[in-house]
Structures are given as C-alpha cells and as structure tokens.
N, C-alpha and C positions, 0 to 999 in steps of 0.2 A: 502493500500499499504506499503510496507518493505522501512525503510529509505534507507536503501543500499543494494546490492547485490552485494558483491565482494568474491574472491576465500578465503581470510585469513586474516581477519583484523590484525593478529599480526606480518604481514609483514609492518604494517604501518613506524615503524620507518626507515626500510631500503628504503621505497619511501619517505619519508620527507628529507633523505640525499640525493636522487639524484634531488631532487625539489630545494634544497638548493644550487647545484652545478651549475646548468642552471641559476638562478636567479642572480649568479655572474658575468653571461656571456651575461645577456639582459638588457643592459643598457637603453634602449628605453621605455620598458615596466616597468623599473624601476621608470621612469621619469612620467609615464603616470599614475602608481599606486599611487604615491604621491599625484597628482593633482586629482585622484579620489578619494582618502581618504578626501581630504580637501571638495570637492565640493559633493560628496554622489548622482552622477546623476542616480543610479540605485536606488533609496531607493524605495521600494515598489515594483521591478519591477522583474517577475520571467525569469529567462535566462535558457534555455536548449542546449546543445551542445551534436553532434554527430560528434567527431571526433578522430581521433587516440590517445589513451589515454595513454600517456606516459608523463615524467617529464615536457619538454615544456609547452603541452598542460594544465599540472596542474597548472602550474603557471600563464597560461593565466585565467583559472578559480579563481584561487585565487586574482588575479589583479581585476577580475569584482566582487568578493565578497567584496573587500576592498572599492569599487563604492557602496555597499548598496545593490546588487543584490541576492535574493535566486538562487543558481545556481544546475541545474540538469544535470548530465554529463554521456554519454556513448561512448562507442568507436564506430569507423566505420569502423573497420576489426576485425573480430574475432581473427588473428594473431599477433596485433598491441597492443593489452592493456597490459599494466604491471602491473602485480596483486598488487606489492606492492606500485607502484604510486597510482592505486586505492584506496589501502588501507588508506593511508595516507591521501588522500581527505576525504575518509567517516570519519574518526578519526575526521576530524577537523568539521564535521557536515554538510557538503555536502551532495545531494541526487546522489550517485554515483551507476550505474547499468552497471558493465560490468566485464570480465574475460576473461583471456587469452584462446584461443582456443575452443571458445563458439562454439556450434553447431548453425545450422542456426536456429533453435526455438529457442535456448537460448538468441542469437543477437536478432534476432525480439521481443523477450518479453522483454531485456534490453529498448530496443527503445521506445517500448510501454510505460513502466514504466517512462521513461522520458518524454514522451508526457502529461502522467497522472498527472503531476504537474501543467499542464494547462499554458504555457509558454505565455509570450507576446514577446520575442525577441528568434529566435531561431539562432544557430552557426552551419551550415551544413558542411560537408566534404564528398560529392559523391552525396547527395541528397536524403538520405534515410529518413530522417526526413520529409522532404517537401513531399516525394512520399507518407508516410503515413498519413500525415493531409490532403493529397487530397484524400486518401481511405478510411482504416480503422479507422482514428481519424480525419475524415472530419469536425465533430461536435465541435471539437475544433477549427478548423481554424478561426472563425469568432473573436476569443480574441488573434489572433498573429497579433502584430503591424508591424512585418516586419522582414526580417532575412538577414544574411550573407553568401554566398558560398565561400567553400576556394578552391575548385577545378574546373579544365577544365572541366572534366565531369560532377561535378554538374550545372556548367553552360549552359553545352550545355542541359540539361535535362530541366533545368528552362526556357532557351529560347525556346524549343519545347512547355511549356505549355503556353508561353506569345503568341507565334503565334498561338494556338489554341484557345487562349482567354479563357483559364482555370484557369491560376494562380487567387489565391486565396487572396494573401497577397502580399505587395512588398517586393523586396529581392534585397541585393546589389550583383554585382558580383565582390565580392573582388579580386578572382585570376586574374581578370583584370586590376588590379589597378598596375601601373607601379614599384612602389615597391615592389608590389609582384613576378609578373611575370619574371622581368627582374632580378632577385635574386632569389627567393625561387624556379624558376620553373628549371632556367637554372644550378646556381652555386649549389645550395642546393642538386636538384636531382642529378645532375652529381656525387657530392660527397660523396652522400650518397648512390646513387646505387652501386658505385665501391666500397665502404667501405662494404657494406652488402654482395657483390659477393665474395670479396676478403676473407673476414673474415670467411665465411661460408664455401668456397670450399679450401682454403688455397692452390690454385695455381697463379703462375706468368699470368700477363697479357702481359707485353713486349714480343714481337714478336710473339704474338697469333693475328688472325684475329677476329674482333669484327663487329658483323653485328647489324645494330639499326634500327630497324624499326619505323619511324616516326621522322621527323626533325621540330618538332615545338620547343618552348622554352625549355621543357625538353629533348627531343631527342638532342638538339643542345649541352646541358650541358652534357648529358652521353656520347656524341660523344666526345666533346673536353676532357674529362676526360680519356677517352680511350686512346685516342691520347698522351696526356701528359703521360701516363703511357707508352707508346711504342709500340701499338697496332698499326696493320694496319686496318684502319675503312672504314667499309662499311655501306651505306645509302640506305634504301630501303625507296620508298615515292609513294603517289598516286598524290600529288599536285606538276605540273609542275612548279611552282614557288619556292617552298622548295627544289625540286630537284635540280635546277640550283645554289640556295644557297648552297647546300652541295656541289655540285661540284667546285663551286668558292671557297669554305671555305676548298678545298686539299683532298674531300674525293671521295671514288669512289663510283659512283650510279648504281645500278643495282635493277633488280627485285627480289623480293624473292626466286623464284626458280633458279635463277642462283646465288643466295647467298649461299643458303643452303647447297650445295656440300663444299664451301671453307671455313665457319665459325667454329670458336672455342668456341667463346660467342655468343649467341643470346640475345637480349635485345629488349621487346617492349614497346614503349612508346607512343601508338597512341590514346587511348581513344575508341577505336573500337574493333569489337569481333572477332574470328576465325583469327587473323593476321598469326600466324605460324598455320599450319594443315597439313592433312595427305600428300598432297602433298610435303611440306617441309621435313616431318618425312622421307620419301623416298630415300630421296637425302642427307641427313647429314651423315657426317662421324663419327664414331666410337668415343664416349668421348664428344661428342656436349654438351654444358652446355645453359641450356634454363634459363630465368631468365624476369621476368615482372616488369615493371614500372608505369604500368597504374592503375587506381585505383581499377578496378574489374577484378577478378581472369577470364576473357573470353578471353582477347587474345591470350593467348596459348590455343588452343583447347585440353584440357584434355582428353575428350571423343574419339578423334582419337587417341590420344596416347596411352591409355588404352587398345582401341580395336587392334590395330597393334603390341602389346607387348604379348609376351611369358610368361614374369615374371616381377616384381615389387619388390623392397626390398628397405628399407632405408640404406644408407650405410654411413651416416654422419648426424648429427642434420641439418633438414632444407634441405637435398637431398634425391630425390627419384630417383632412377635407374631403368629405363625403358629398356628390354632387348627386342629386336625385333626379328623375326624369322631368319634373319641371321646372329644372334649374335652380331650385332651393339646395344652400349649401350647409350642411349640419359640420359641427368642426368635433372632433373625440381628441381627448387630449391623453397622453401618456397612456395611448391603447386599452383605454378603460381599466387601466390599473390603479394602484393606490397613488392617486395624483400628488400628494402632498410629499411621497417617499421617491415616487418614479419621477417625478418632476420638479422634487424640491430636497430640501435636506431633512426633512423631517419634524417632528416636534422640536421646539426650543430645548437647550439643555437644562433649564433648571425645570422644566416638566418633565425630563427624562431622569433627573436625578432622583426623583421621587419614586418614580415606577422601578427604575434598576436598584435603586434601594431595598424596596421589597422584594424584588427577584433573588439579590444578594442572600438577604435575609430568610427568606423560604428556602432557598437553596441548601443553608447550614441547619433549618429546622429540620428538613427531609434526613439528613444525616445524623441528626441528633435524635430524631423520632422515628427512624425506619422500622424499628422492630414492633412499633406499637400501629403503625399505620396500616389500615386495609385497602383492599382494591376499591376506592372510590373516590369522589371529588370532593375535596375539602375546601370551606373557607378558609382565607388566609388567617391565621389567630390574631385576636384583638390586640393582644400585646405588641405585635409586629407592627399592625396599623399604626399604633401610637406610638410606637416608637421614631418610626419614619415622622410623624407629625412634630413630634417633640423636637428631633434635629433639625427639622427644616425650619421650623420657629426660633430655635438657637441660632441658626446660621443668618435668620433675619432681624437678631437682636431684639426679638419681639418676647415679653414676660406675659404671663399669665395669672390673674387671681387664681386663689385657692381657698377652698372651702374649710369652714371653720369645723371643729368638732361637732359645736350644735348644729352647723349647717348640714352636715355628713349625717347625723342621728334624724334629723328633720327628712331627709328626702329618702333617707336608706335606714328606718326604723327597725330595731330588732323585733324579732317576732312578727 
C-alpha cells in the first residue's frame, strides 16, 4: 500500500502556510492539542478520516497526531480537496489519499486505502467510510472501536442502519451536538455558502430573490445571510413546523413550483434527492443560478437538466451554463456539489474550531469507553458539549455568572 497518493508533493509548502493560518484562528483546538500532547490518549491508536480535506481539517489531523495517533485521511468530496494541503500532510508523514477532482473510481480507491490502515476509530463526513465498512471492507469492521459522524446526511444514514439492526460498531452523532449544529450548521453554512456563491458568480445578491429549499439549521443560516445581504427570501419546505417557523421569521413560504418562476438564486440544503428537477427547470427564468449546500450532489437533478438542455458550456470557473430549447439559460454552480467547499474554502476557521474540538474530544471518548459502547448511534456526551462551549468562551475573554447555592437548590430542589 502506498504511503500517500497526492497530486503533487511539491505543493506542500503552500499547504503548510494555509494550515498555519487556520491554526492561529482555532484557539479551542490549540488548548486541546496541548492537552493531547501531555496525555497521549491516542498512543498506538489508528484513526481514519474521510472529511473535506482543506486546511482546517488538516489541523484536526495534526491535533490527533499530536495525541499519538497514526492518522490516515482522505477527502469526503472530490471537489473539496485542496492539493497543497493534502501534500503538506503527506510530507509530515501522514497517510494521505486524496486529490482535487478525483473521478468516482479514484475517490473510492482513496477511501479504500484509508481503510486498509485498519483503523480503530473513524471520523466520517457523510457516511462513506461507514458504508464501505458495512459492504466491501466488512471484514475490517470488527477492529473498529467506534466513530464520529460530522453531517446531517451521515447521521441519517447511521440511524437507518441502527433501525435495521445492522450497525456494526458504535457511532457518535457529532452533527447533533449543540456546539455543532447551532454554530457550524447555522452560522458556518450561512456564511460559507454565500461566500462561495458570490466569489464564484461575482453577482450582487441585494435586490434579488433567493429561494432556499429546506429550513433546518443549515437552511436557517442560508436564509438569514441572504436576508442580511438584502435579498428577498423564499423558503420551500415539506415539514409544516419548519414552514411555520420560516413564516414567523419573516420569509415567504411557498411550494417549489410556485417559487421556481420568481427566483434568481436557488439553494438546496435538504439532505434529500431531486429537490430541484424538471418541473422547476421548465418554470425558471433566464439567468437563474442553482447551488447546492447539501452533502451529496443529488439535490439538484443534473440528469433532468442535461436532458432539457440543447447546449452546455463552462462560462466561468465552477459555473456551467445550460441552455434550454427556448433559449433560457440556467447556471449550475460547482457541478451541483457542496458550493461552499467545491467553490470556496468552507466554513470559517473559528466555526470549525468548535466542530473539530468536538471531533477530537469524541475520538478520545471512544478510546476511553470502547468496552462499554454498544453498536448504536450515541449523542455527544453533555460534558463534551459544555467543555467546548467553556473553552470557546475562555478564548473570547467572556465570563459567566454562577448560580448561588440557594439558586441551585431553588432550581434543582432535593426530593
């Protein structure tokens, strides 16, 4: 097995510079790194990561390695890997298998190489490692103590396995931790999605109509940032409670077909498939921009779009123009993949500092509790959530009030 597979190892210095930049803006992980260096909780432990391979992820890998881990890492999306960052980790001696714009075959090969290191702990983003450990690399599952899942999509896949009784090892739903979804999903997604769209298109958002499909925590963030940029925001939902919430938050709520004819920007963030399809394309106006912020590239139906088009061309990096038979042009960003990573740098460093702090502490928790954990999906322990929150506040110089003994007895009366 090769030690690494990267595009060009000579890019390593540029990648190291990127990692140094984010490290300076990730104070919570820096505290945890110093703790890991002292305690060596991962001595003799093999950790495999499939996660968007850019600078912030690379720093998480370095923190785990500082705790004694043998780290193997691959990307979780062919268009989000940054080749210079991958090269930097490879040069430091990690097992790295990833490059930008990998084919489906190459992407799978890279994941399999990561699993060939026979990991004890996995950190997954979307569930591809878990899937392979339940199918083609099932024989390796017995050596996995447990893992952590970063995304909503991945947690949904895990819970399906748990319901079916087929989950082969314990997993922590890191995505569902308060210090993850309240900040990463909402503020991180909201900011990084619009950073990716704006830098890719170089178009103004103010005065435009933005249609957001899905009003979960990620959708809330995308809608809020669009509102802040001066857009008129329309929300499309299938959940009646979330639809009422969007309405009460001041957004117009309607069906996708009702919104199709008025939108300038369309953003899918549902975790589902075929959210935008032929029905919508036939109604969209000339120049509509389509972007996906869900984990997989199935939310915008590309097959329907190609079938309805008479011509396609790249008009700008990460923008593909589809011309329909009546002359209308629809613009698909980043091949329908995660626009904030495939056409941007992902969430801000300060946001991922909290999410990756959870990942690091949860990986340690799995090592400590492996004998007690069953084959099920676990929530992140409350003490880990609170620890990350406390470290974040400390890094900001923010102090909290404390309950007096009388107040504690009032709120939590004995008996």
